[in-house]
C-alpha positions in Angstrom: 26.6 26.6 -103.9 29.6 28.1 -102.2 30.0 30.7 -105.0 26.4 31.8 -104.6 26.8 32.3 -100.9 30.0 34.2 -101.5 28.2 36.5 -104.0 25.5 37.3 -101.5 28.0 38.1 -98.8 30.0 40.4 -101.2 26.9 42.2 -102.3 25.7 42.6 -98.8 29.1 44.1 -97.7 29.1 46.5 -100.6 25.6 47.7 -99.9 26.4 48.0 -96.2 29.5 50.1 -97.1 27.5 52.3 -99.4 24.7 52.9 -96.8 27.3 53.7 -94.1 28.9 56.3 -96.4 25.5 57.8 -97.1 25.0 58.6 -93.4 23.1 57.3 -90.5 19.7 58.9 -91.0 16.6 57.0 -90.3 14.0 56.5 -93.1 11.8 59.2 -91.7 14.7 61.7 -91.6 15.8 61.3 -95.2 15.4 63.9 -97.9 13.3 62.8 -100.9 16.4 62.2 -103.1 18.1 60.1 -100.3 15.0 57.9 -99.9 14.8 57.3 -103.7 18.5 56.4 -103.9 18.1 54.1 -100.9 15.1 52.3 -102.4 16.9 51.9 -105.8 20.0 50.5 -104.1 17.9 48.0 -102.2 16.3 46.9 -105.5 19.6 46.7 -107.4 21.2 44.7 -104.7 18.8 41.8 -105.2 19.7 41.4 -108.9 23.3 40.0 -108.5 22.0 37.9 -105.5 19.3 36.1 -107.5 20.8 36.2 -111.1 23.8 34.0 -110.7 24.7 34.2 -114.4 25.1 38.0 -114.1 28.7 39.1 -113.5 29.1 40.3 -110.0 30.7 43.6 -111.1 27.7 44.3 -113.3 25.5 44.2 -110.2 27.9 46.1 -107.9 28.8 48.9 -110.3 25.2 50.5 -110.4 25.2 50.6 -106.6 28.5 52.4 -106.5 27.3 54.7 -109.3 24.3 55.7 -107.1 26.6 56.4 -104.3 28.4 59.0 -106.5 25.0 60.4 -107.5 24.2 60.8 -103.8 27.4 62.6 -103.1 26.9 64.9 -106.1 23.3 65.8 -105.0 24.4 66.3 -101.4 27.1 68.6 -102.5 24.8 70.7 -104.7 22.2 70.9 -101.9 24.8 72.1 -99.4 26.5 74.6 -101.7 23.7 76.0 -103.9 20.4 77.3 -102.4 18.5 77.1 -105.6 19.6 73.5 -106.1 18.6 72.7 -102.5 15.1 74.0 -103.2 14.8 71.9 -106.4 16.2 68.7 -104.9 14.8 68.7 -101.4 12.0 71.2 -101.6 11.1 73.8 -99.0 9.2 73.7 -95.7 5.5 74.5 -96.1 3.2 76.0 -93.5 0.1 73.8 -92.8 -1.3 75.8 -89.9 -0.8 79.6 -89.3 -2.3 82.1 -86.9 -5.1 82.5 -89.5 -5.9 78.8 -89.3 -5.5 75.9 -91.6 -3.7 76.7 -94.9 -6.1 74.9 -97.2 -4.2 75.5 -100.4 -0.9 74.2 -98.9 -2.7 71.0 -97.7 -4.2 70.6 -101.2 -0.7 71.1 -102.8 0.7 68.3 -100.5 -2.3 66.0 -101.0 -2.9 66.1 -97.2 -6.4 66.0 -95.7 -7.6 67.3 -92.3 -7.5 63.7 -90.9 -3.8 63.5 -91.7 -3.1 66.8 -90.1 -5.0 65.9 -87.0 -3.1 62.6 -86.8 0.2 64.6 -87.0 -1.1 66.9 -84.3 -1.8 64.0 -81.9 1.6 62.5 -82.7 3.2 65.8 -81.7 1.2 65.9 -78.4 -1.5 68.3 -79.4 -5.2 67.5 -79.8 -6.8 70.6 -81.2 -5.9 72.8 -84.2 -6.3 75.8 -81.9 -3.4 74.5 -79.7 -0.7 75.4 -82.2 0.4 78.7 -83.7 2.2 77.1 -86.6 2.4 73.6 -88.1 5.1 73.2 -90.7 5.7 70.3 -93.1 9.5 69.8 -93.2 11.3 68.7 -96.3 11.8 65.2 -94.9 8.1 64.7 -94.5 7.9 65.3 -90.7 5.6 68.0 -89.2 7.0 70.5 -86.7 4.8 72.5 -84.3 5.0 75.8 -82.6 2.4 75.8 -79.8 0.4 78.8 -78.7 2.2 80.8 -76.0 -0.2 79.8 -73.3 0.5 76.1 -74.1 4.3 76.4 -74.5 6.2 74.3 -71.9 7.8 76.1 -69.0 11.6 76.0 -69.0 14.2 76.8 -66.4 14.9 80.1 -68.0 11.3 81.2 -67.4 11.7 80.4 -63.7 15.2 81.9 -63.5 16.6 78.5 -62.5 20.3 78.0 -63.3 21.3 74.3 -63.6 24.7 72.9 -64.3 25.4 71.6 -67.8 24.5 68.0 -68.3 27.3 65.5 -68.4 27.8 62.6 -70.8 28.2 59.3 -68.9 30.9 56.9 -70.2 30.2 53.2 -70.2 32.8 51.5 -68.0 31.4 48.0 -67.7 28.9 46.3 -70.1 27.5 42.9 -69.3 30.6 42.0 -67.2 33.1 43.3 -69.7 35.4 46.2 -68.7 35.7 48.9 -71.4 39.4 49.5 -71.7 39.0 52.9 -73.3 36.9 54.1 -70.3 39.6 53.0 -67.9 42.1 55.0 -69.9 39.9 58.1 -70.0 39.5 58.1 -66.2 42.9 56.7 -65.4 41.2 53.8 -63.5 42.0 50.1 -62.8 39.7 47.2 -62.3 40.3 47.5 -58.6 39.0 51.0 -58.7 35.8 49.7 -60.2 35.5 47.1 -57.5 36.0 49.8 -54.9 33.3 52.0 -56.5 30.9 49.0 -56.5 31.6 48.3 -52.9 30.9 51.9 -52.0 27.6 52.0 -53.9 26.2 48.6 -52.9 28.1 47.8 -49.7 28.9 44.4 -51.2 31.9 42.9 -52.8 30.7 42.2 -56.4 32.6 40.4 -59.1 32.9 42.5 -62.2 31.4 39.7 -64.3 28.2 40.1 -62.3 27.8 43.8 -63.4 25.2 44.4 -66.0 26.0 48.1 -66.6 28.2 50.6 -64.9 28.6 54.2 -66.2 30.5 57.2 -64.8 30.6 60.9 -65.5 33.6 63.2 -65.2 32.4 64.5 -61.8 31.9 61.0 -60.4 28.1 60.4 -60.9 27.7 56.7 -61.2 25.0 54.4 -62.5 25.3 50.7 -61.5 23.1 47.7 -62.1 24.1 44.2 -60.9 22.6 41.3 -62.9 19.2 40.5 -61.5 19.1 43.5 -59.2 17.6 47.0 -59.4 20.0 49.8 -60.5 21.6 52.1 -58.0 23.0 55.6 -58.4 25.5 57.6 -56.4 28.6 59.6 -56.3 32.2 58.3 -56.3 35.5 60.0 -56.2 37.6 59.7 -59.4 41.4 60.1 -58.7 42.9 62.6 -61.2 46.2 60.7 -61.4 48.0 57.7 -60.2 50.0 59.9 -57.9 46.8 61.0 -56.2 45.8 57.4 -55.7 49.1 56.6 -54.1 49.0 59.7 -51.8 45.5 58.6 -50.8 
């Protein structure tokens, strides 16, 4: 029994390792060859788990072989344009300024109902709302709306906004993220001071659900059981600045 459990764990770890090496795409983002390889790997992985008389290496070796095949096809797709077209295909126009491209829909075995469903998923409800609808090589459909339905952006209104900042997680479910403290040159006392400023209360770090900071001091804080609060805090640039303050 123990050996059977061990086989399952080993196969699982091997498949997990292979999938991680293949990348982090979701199923809907995979190219056809990636999806096929993933499905075959999933099927092959069940064989050494269920067939206990089969040598473990005989079950793992095909999975590793498929990983090499994946790398080879990815290399060809990235380096050779012709190979990319053969392996992954090319985007196909479903709707153009002339209307629905019937021959392309027929080639892809897509009917009007499928096309309308894709339109609704993309936020459009009439075929006349889009200038182009394009079937991408991973099976998703991209849309270019008519100019009168295109969303207004800041550039259209001549609005200049600062570049967005990426918040860093400082506290997660009462646990301080050490790397975040190092990035901002902070201590746990600094966190308590920030929380005091944002809430007006002395809060134990263990009671913090989530606390994030940006480089300019924009903070997001939520205490367990309470509503979140946002605000600005001052992040010292160095320990010397803290001492001088």
